[in-house]
Structures are given as structure tokens and as C-alpha cells.
N, C-alpha and C positions, 0 to 999 in steps of 0.2 A: 162215880166213874171219872177218872182223870183223863182229860182230853189233851193229847199231845199236839203241839204246834212246833214247827221247825224253823220258822223265820221270825224275825223281830218285828211283830206287828205293832208294838208300841212306837218303834222308830217310824214305821209307815204312818201311824196316826199323827205323829209330830210333823212329818213331811206334809201331809194333807192339811193339817191345821195351819201351818205357815203359809200355805198357798191360798187358803180360803179368804175371800175378800170380806172384811169386817162389815161392810154395808149389806151383805147378804144375810146376816143374822144367823139364827140357829134352826130355822125351820128345816133346812136340809143340810145343816152344818154339823159340827162336832158332837153336840148333844144327841142329835138323831143318829149319827154314826156309832156313838157309844151304845145306844139302845139296840141298834141293829146287831152289833157285836154280841151284846148280852143275849138277845133273842136267838142268834145263831148258836150260841153255846147251849141254850135251853133246848133247842130243837135238834141238836146233834144226834145222829143215829149212826150206828156201826156201818162202815162203808163210805161215809161222807168224808170229805177232805176239809179238816178244820182250817188249814192254812189258807185255802181258797175262800172259805166263808169269812174269815177274819179280814183278808185283803179286800174282799167285796165290801165289807162294812165301811171301810175307810176310803174306798175309791168310787163306789157306784154313783154318788151324787156330787163328787168333787169337781166336776166340770160344768155344773149348772151355770147358766148365765142369768137366771132369775128364779124366783120362788114360785112362779105361776107355771104356765104351760111352756115347757121346754123339751119338746119331743126328741131333740138331738143330743141331750146330755148323756145318754147311755153310750151312743156311738163315740162321742167325744171322750168319754172315760176310757173306752176301749183303745182309742188312739194314744191316750196318756199312758196306758199300760205298756204299749209298745215302746214308748220313750224312756220308761223307767225299768224296763225289763232287765237290764244288766246292772242296775244300781239298787234301788229300793226293793226290787223283786228278784234279785239275783239268786236267792235261795229256792225259788220255785222252778220246777222243771217245765218243759214244753207243754205237757198235758195239763198241768195246773194253770199255766198261763192261758191256754186255750179255753178252759172252763171259766176262768175269771173274766176273760174278755166276753165270752158268750153270755154269762150271767149279767154283766154290766150292760151290754148292748140290748138285751131282751127284757130287763126287769120291769119295764113299764108297759110292754106291748105283748107279752106272751104269758099265758096262764101257768103252764107247767111244761117241762121238757122231758120228764121221765128220768133225768139224771138227779140222783138224790142230793148231790152237792149243790147243784144249780137251783134246784127246787127249794132247798133250805134257804139259800140266799134270797130267793123271791119272798118266801114266807117271813123271814126275819125282817125284811123291809116292810112288808104289809102289816105285820103286827104292830108297827109304830104309826099307823094311819090316824090313830086317835089324836095325835099331835096337831092334825089339820082338821079335826072335827068329824072324821069318818070312822065309824065303828067297824073293825075288821070282821068280815063275814066268813064263816066256816066254808061256805060254798066257793069262795074265791081263793082259798088257800091251795097251794100246790102239793102239800104233804098231809098225810093223815095226822101226824103229830101237830102240825100247825092248826089244822081244823079242830082237833081235840082241845088244844090250848085256848083258842079264842072262843070255843063253845063253853068253857068252864069258867064261870065268874070267880071261883076261888083261885084258880091259877092266874088269871089275868089281873087280879087285884094287885096293886103295887107295881104295875108295869113301868112306872116312871121313877122307880127307886134307883139309887146309885148303881151303875152297871158293873162296878168292879168290886 
């Protein structure tokens, strides 16, 4: 299945990479973002919005101030989305921006929303918890396809391979 996206997410990736402080490393940086984008494509389901999922991948952690406990990084990412609404995110409509902001704000504090796009964003991020030593749990996933993926060792093998 070919998944269509309508905005230049590679440009958004470049934008986020340029802004990411080198001292923060890769725990929540570009390597993580690339894997979240990969997992978003793996989890994609008809009715989800791939443009929002890809934008989430490159923005959700971009406003972190540290790699430890930073409860406000999601709301800060949401504020960033407002500032780049008419530039890097100009191809997204108001509904897409609202979903992107909601996913960014809630990705660390809410289990699921019932919105397939936002829930795929949550799961794509959770599927990369192994990078910090946490095995993703099927019970903690927001979507059935996320739970199925982390339950199946055959599917989850190679999760850190090249995302593109």
C-alpha cells in the first residue's frame, strides 16, 4: 500500500535537526524521530492522516530541555507548531494542525484518544521505548496494530534498522 503525504516532511526534518542542540544527543533527537516516522508508516491504517503522523515524528520531542523528566516538552512543542504554522507547516489545514498539537501535547500523559491518527502517533513513539531500556508493552499501546506489533517478536526484530 502506498501512503500519500502532501507536505514536505523531509524539509520539516531538516528544520528540526537544525534547531536540535548538539549537547542533547540522540535519545530524543533525530535518530528517535526517524524511528517514530518509520513506526508511523508501519502502523498506518486507512483513515489515519499520514501528514500529521510524519509531522508529529519530527516535532513531538523537538522542544525538550533535557533527556530526563521534562513534562512540559509536549505543550512547548504545541506552541512551536503555532509559530511555524504558516511556514514549515503551511501545507497542513486547521484540522491537521489541531490533531498535531493535541498529539504533541498529550503523547506522554494520555494513553489513547480514540482518534486513529493521534493514537498512531502515540504508539509510534512508544514503539521506540527500547532505546531507553523499556520494552514496549501491548497493554500500553493505543491501537490494536501497535499492540499486535509489539507482541510479535518477528515483527519487532530489526526495529532499529535504517528507517528509510
